[in-house]
C-alpha positions as CSV (number, residue, x, y, z in Angstrom):
1,X,13.1,202.9,1.3
2,X,13.9,206.1,3.2
3,X,11.3,208.0,5.2
4,X,11.9,211.6,6.1
5,X,9.6,214.2,7.6
6,X,9.4,217.7,8.8
7,X,6.8,219.8,10.8
8,X,5.1,222.7,9.1
9,X,2.7,225.2,10.4
10,X,0.0,225.8,7.8
11,X,-1.4,229.3,8.1
12,X,-5.1,230.2,7.4
13,X,-6.1,233.3,5.4
14,X,-8.8,234.0,8.0
15,X,-9.5,232.8,11.5
16,X,-11.5,229.6,11.1
17,X,-14.4,229.2,13.5
18,X,-16.9,226.3,13.8
19,X,-19.5,225.6,16.5
20,X,-17.0,224.9,19.3
21,X,-13.5,225.9,18.1
22,X,-11.5,228.6,16.5
23,X,-7.9,228.5,15.0
24,X,-5.6,230.6,12.8
25,X,-3.3,227.8,11.8
26,X,-2.9,224.0,11.7
27,X,0.1,221.8,12.6
28,X,1.1,219.7,9.6
29,X,3.7,217.0,9.1
30,X,5.1,216.8,5.6
31,X,6.5,213.4,4.7
32,X,8.7,211.9,1.9
33,X,9.4,208.3,1.1
34,X,12.2,207.8,-1.4
35,X,12.7,204.6,-3.4
36,X,14.6,203.8,-6.7
37,X,15.1,207.5,-7.6
38,X,11.4,208.4,-6.9
39,X,9.9,210.4,-4.0
40,X,6.4,209.9,-2.7
41,X,4.9,212.9,-0.9
42,X,2.5,212.7,2.0
43,X,0.9,214.9,4.6
44,X,-0.6,214.7,8.0
45,X,-2.9,217.6,8.9
46,X,-3.4,217.4,12.7
47,X,-6.3,219.6,13.6
48,X,-6.5,220.2,17.4
49,X,-9.7,218.4,18.1
50,X,-8.4,215.1,16.7
51,X,-5.8,215.0,19.5
52,X,-2.7,214.5,17.3
53,X,0.3,216.8,17.7
54,X,3.9,217.1,16.5
55,X,4.9,215.1,19.6
56,X,2.5,212.2,18.9
57,X,3.5,212.2,15.2
58,X,7.3,212.1,16.0
59,X,6.7,209.3,18.5
60,X,4.7,207.3,16.0
61,X,7.2,207.9,13.1
62,X,10.1,206.7,15.2
63,X,8.4,203.3,15.4
64,X,8.0,202.9,11.7
65,X,10.3,200.3,10.0
66,X,10.4,201.1,6.3
67,X,11.5,197.6,5.5
68,X,7.8,196.7,5.9
69,X,7.0,198.8,2.8
70,X,7.9,196.3,0.0
71,X,7.0,197.2,-3.6
72,X,4.6,196.3,-5.1
73,X,2.7,197.7,-2.1
74,X,0.1,195.6,-0.3
75,X,-1.9,198.4,1.3
76,X,-4.0,196.0,3.4
77,X,-0.8,194.6,5.0
78,X,0.7,198.1,5.4
79,X,-2.5,199.3,7.1
80,X,-2.4,196.4,9.5
81,X,1.2,197.0,10.2
82,X,0.7,200.7,11.0
83,X,-2.2,199.8,13.2
84,X,-0.1,197.3,15.1
85,X,2.3,200.1,16.1
86,X,-0.3,202.1,18.0
87,X,-4.0,202.7,17.9
88,X,-5.4,205.9,16.5
89,X,-2.9,208.3,15.1
90,X,-4.9,208.4,11.9
91,X,-3.5,211.6,10.5
92,X,0.1,210.5,10.6
93,X,-0.9,207.1,9.2
94,X,-2.7,208.9,6.4
95,X,0.5,210.9,5.7
96,X,2.4,207.6,5.2
97,X,-0.4,206.1,3.1
98,X,-0.6,209.1,0.8
99,X,3.2,209.1,0.3
100,X,3.1,205.4,-0.6
101,X,0.3,206.0,-3.1
102,X,2.2,208.9,-4.7
103,X,5.3,206.7,-4.8
104,X,3.4,203.8,-6.3
105,X,2.0,206.0,-9.0
106,X,5.4,207.2,-9.9
107,X,6.9,203.7,-9.9
108,X,4.1,202.5,-12.2
109,X,4.1,205.8,-14.3
110,X,0.4,206.1,-13.6
111,X,-1.7,208.8,-11.9
112,X,-3.2,207.8,-8.5
113,X,-6.7,208.4,-9.7
114,X,-6.2,205.7,-12.4
115,X,-4.8,203.2,-9.8
116,X,-7.8,203.8,-7.6
117,X,-10.3,203.3,-10.5
118,X,-11.6,206.9,-10.7
119,X,-12.9,208.7,-13.8
120,X,-11.8,212.4,-13.9
121,X,-14.9,213.2,-16.1
122,X,-17.0,212.4,-13.0
123,X,-15.3,214.9,-10.7
124,X,-18.0,216.7,-8.5
125,X,-18.0,220.4,-7.8
126,X,-16.1,221.2,-4.6
127,X,-17.6,223.5,-2.0
128,X,-15.8,226.4,-0.4
129,X,-16.1,226.8,3.3
130,X,-17.1,230.0,5.2
131,X,-16.4,229.8,8.9
132,X,-18.5,231.5,11.6
133,X,-17.6,235.2,12.0
134,X,-19.2,238.6,12.2
135,X,-21.7,239.5,9.5
136,X,-19.3,242.0,8.0
137,X,-16.4,239.5,7.7
138,X,-18.7,236.7,6.5
139,X,-20.0,238.9,3.7
140,X,-16.4,239.8,2.8
141,X,-15.4,236.1,2.8
142,X,-18.4,235.3,0.5
143,X,-17.5,238.1,-1.9
144,X,-13.9,236.7,-2.0
145,X,-15.4,233.3,-2.9
146,X,-17.4,234.6,-5.9
147,X,-15.7,232.1,-8.3
148,X,-16.9,229.0,-6.3
149,X,-20.1,227.2,-7.3
150,X,-21.1,225.9,-3.8
151,X,-20.5,227.6,-0.5
152,X,-20.3,225.5,2.7
153,X,-21.5,227.3,5.8
154,X,-20.6,226.5,9.4
155,X,-23.6,226.5,11.8
156,X,-24.4,225.1,15.2
157,X,-24.8,228.2,17.4
158,X,-27.9,230.2,18.4
159,X,-27.8,232.5,15.3
160,X,-27.9,230.0,12.5
161,X,-30.7,231.8,10.6
162,X,-28.8,235.1,10.9
163,X,-25.7,233.4,9.4
164,X,-27.7,232.1,6.4
165,X,-29.4,235.4,5.9
166,X,-26.0,237.1,5.9
167,X,-24.7,234.7,3.2
168,X,-27.9,235.1,1.2
169,X,-27.5,238.9,1.3
170,X,-24.5,238.6,-1.1
171,X,-24.9,235.3,-3.0
172,X,-27.6,232.9,-4.3
173,X,-25.3,229.9,-5.0
174,X,-26.3,226.6,-3.5
175,X,-25.2,225.9,0.1
176,X,-24.0,223.0,2.2
177,X,-24.2,223.5,5.9
178,X,-22.3,221.8,8.7
179,X,-23.6,222.1,12.3
180,X,-20.6,220.4,13.8
181,X,-22.7,218.7,16.4
182,X,-24.1,222.0,17.6
183,X,-27.9,221.3,17.4
184,X,-29.6,219.9,20.5
185,X,-33.4,220.4,20.2
186,X,-35.0,217.9,17.8
187,X,-38.2,219.8,16.9
188,X,-36.3,223.1,16.4
189,X,-33.7,221.2,14.3
190,X,-36.4,219.7,12.1
191,X,-38.1,223.1,11.6
192,X,-34.7,224.5,10.7
193,X,-34.1,221.8,8.1
194,X,-37.2,222.8,6.2
195,X,-36.3,226.5,6.5
196,X,-32.8,225.7,5.2
197,X,-34.2,223.9,2.2
198,X,-36.2,227.0,1.3
199,X,-32.9,228.9,1.5
200,X,-31.2,226.7,-1.2
201,X,-29.3,224.4,1.2
202,X,-28.6,221.0,-0.4
203,X,-27.4,219.0,2.6
204,X,-26.6,219.1,6.4
205,X,-23.6,217.6,8.0
206,X,-23.5,216.3,11.6
207,X,-26.5,218.1,13.2
208,X,-26.4,216.3,16.6
209,X,-23.7,214.9,18.8
210,X,-21.8,212.1,17.1
211,X,-22.6,209.9,20.1
212,X,-26.3,210.5,19.9
213,X,-27.3,208.1,17.2
214,X,-30.9,208.1,18.1
215,X,-31.4,211.8,17.7
216,X,-29.5,211.9,14.4
217,X,-31.6,208.9,13.1
218,X,-34.8,210.7,14.2
219,X,-33.8,213.8,12.2
220,X,-32.7,211.8,9.2
221,X,-36.0,210.0,9.0
222,X,-37.9,213.3,8.9
223,X,-35.5,215.8,7.2
224,X,-36.3,217.0,3.7
225,X,-32.5,217.4,3.2
226,X,-29.8,214.7,3.3
227,X,-28.2,214.3,6.7
228,X,-24.5,213.4,6.5
229,X,-22.3,211.8,9.2
230,X,-19.1,213.8,9.7
231,X,-17.7,213.6,13.3
232,X,-19.5,210.3,13.6
233,X,-17.6,209.0,10.5
234,X,-13.9,208.3,11.1
235,X,-12.8,204.8,10.1
236,X,-14.1,201.9,8.1
237,X,-16.0,200.3,11.0
238,X,-18.1,203.5,11.3
239,X,-19.7,203.0,7.8
240,X,-22.0,200.2,8.8
241,X,-23.1,202.1,11.9
242,X,-24.1,205.0,9.7
243,X,-26.8,203.0,8.0
244,X,-30.2,204.0,9.4
245,X,-28.8,207.0,11.2
246,X,-27.7,209.1,8.3
247,X,-28.4,209.4,4.6
248,X,-24.7,209.5,3.8
249,X,-21.2,209.9,5.1
250,X,-18.3,212.4,4.9
251,X,-14.9,210.7,4.5
252,X,-11.8,212.6,5.4
253,X,-8.4,211.0,4.8
254,X,-7.0,212.4,8.0
255,X,-9.7,210.4,9.9
256,X,-9.7,207.3,7.7
257,X,-5.9,206.9,7.9
258,X,-5.5,207.5,4.2
259,X,-6.5,206.7,0.6
260,X,-6.6,202.9,1.0
261,X,-9.1,203.0,3.9
262,X,-11.1,205.8,2.3
263,X,-11.5,203.7,-0.9
264,X,-12.7,200.8,1.2
265,X,-15.2,203.1,2.9
266,X,-16.6,204.4,-0.4
267,X,-17.1,200.8,-1.6
268,X,-18.8,199.8,1.7
269,X,-21.1,202.9,1.6
270,X,-22.2,202.0,-1.9
271,X,-23.1,198.5,-0.7
272,X,-25.2,200.0,2.0
273,X,-26.9,202.6,-0.3
274,X,-25.3,205.5,1.5
275,X,-24.4,208.7,-0.3
276,X,-20.7,209.8,-0.1
277,X,-19.0,213.1,0.4
278,X,-15.2,213.4,0.3
279,X,-14.0,216.1,2.7
280,X,-10.8,217.5,4.1
281,X,-9.1,219.3,7.0
282,X,-7.0,222.4,6.6
283,X,-4.5,220.9,4.1
284,X,-1.9,221.6,1.5
285,X,-2.2,220.6,-2.1
286,X,-0.7,217.2,-1.2
287,X,-3.7,215.9,0.8
288,X,-6.1,217.8,-1.4
289,X,-4.9,215.9,-4.5
290,X,-5.1,212.7,-2.6
291,X,-8.7,213.4,-1.8
292,X,-9.3,214.6,-5.4
293,X,-8.1,211.2,-6.7
294,X,-11.1,209.6,-5.0
295,X,-13.6,212.4,-5.5
296,X,-15.0,211.1,-8.8
297,X,-16.3,208.1,-7.0
298,X,-18.3,210.3,-4.6
299,X,-21.6,212.3,-4.8
300,X,-20.2,215.5,-3.2
301,X,-16.8,217.0,-2.6
302,X,-15.6,219.5,0.1
303,X,-11.9,219.7,-0.8
304,X,-11.1,223.4,-0.2
305,X,-8.3,222.9,2.3
306,X,-5.5,224.6,0.3
307,X,-7.8,227.3,-0.9
308,X,-8.2,228.5,2.7
309,X,-4.4,228.8,3.4
310,X,-1.8,231.4,2.9
311,X,1.5,229.5,2.9
312,X,0.8,226.3,0.9
313,X,4.3,224.9,0.1
314,X,3.1,223.2,-3.1
315,X,1.7,224.5,-6.4
316,X,-2.1,224.9,-6.3
317,X,-3.6,222.3,-8.6
318,X,-5.7,223.5,-11.5
319,X,-9.2,224.4,-10.4
320,X,-11.8,225.1,-13.1
321,X,-15.6,225.8,-12.8
322,X,-15.5,224.8,-9.2
323,X,-13.8,221.5,-9.8
324,X,-10.3,220.1,-9.2
325,X,-8.7,219.0,-12.5
326,X,-6.9,215.7,-12.3
327,X,-3.8,215.6,-14.5
328,X,-2.3,212.6,-16.3
329,X,1.0,213.0,-14.4
330,X,2.3,210.0,-12.4
331,X,1.3,209.8,-8.7
332,X,-0.6,212.7,-7.2
333,X,0.7,215.1,-9.8
334,X,2.1,217.3,-7.0
335,X,4.7,220.1,-7.6
336,X,6.8,221.9,-5.0
337,X,6.9,225.7,-5.2
């Protein structure tokens, strides 16, 4: 098997601002694994706050011995092998995992969603994210997102109500909100959850610091809305810790190290009676399709990554009535532009 890769700067249509960060682009590593005339495509989206860079990705990839990837793939062994090379580096590990899943589907002439046991008929609606901005720009973003069925709103500053009121001045679609660890006062946060429910909000992601389990648990116990672990949810071991502190978890392939681990996390969450969202970073169609292959197993989806970008190097998958459409093509069903 031959592994090749190239850096790619993924540009955003708008400056993307959350509670503590802003950015206009995301460093991405695009990967290919070739075997027996087929090519599997993968992607590592390395958002700045996850501490991965082109340099760390190159250093990790130089350690990878592709003779370890024997078909048919044993993803448990492959995951253990990649972890043995270096801790962390979950985005670049996800890129390799996605490429191998795409390749496996092509070698078996089956779509990835079928290999993972998903049912396309159960695809949830995907939300479309509106970053923090001026009221004028936020209204513009919402108007541009008129075709989407659910809007996800970034909160976590001192003007959360103003942001929601701005959104509500131009749309009445249901909302998800993500505080990105920006809330600090428990009583004010609880009052806000009740107000947000009145505004048509359906769930709240990561209200308090990911390290403050007690505060998140306190709010979860009292909130009229589901509280979802986001920054506190990275790898499989975090799922068990979420029980009792959150109503559900948000799984992102770039944090879980790929599709194999994400699938394990979904199954574990179901054992623990936790709700599941499948989320994303700023990503191309490649990682979005990888997430979409698992989305039918989840309660909610937030797979808008390629919709927020201006230079996606792949064809945008079919998106109908707010949902990604899974094709019957082998692998991810990905096409280059």
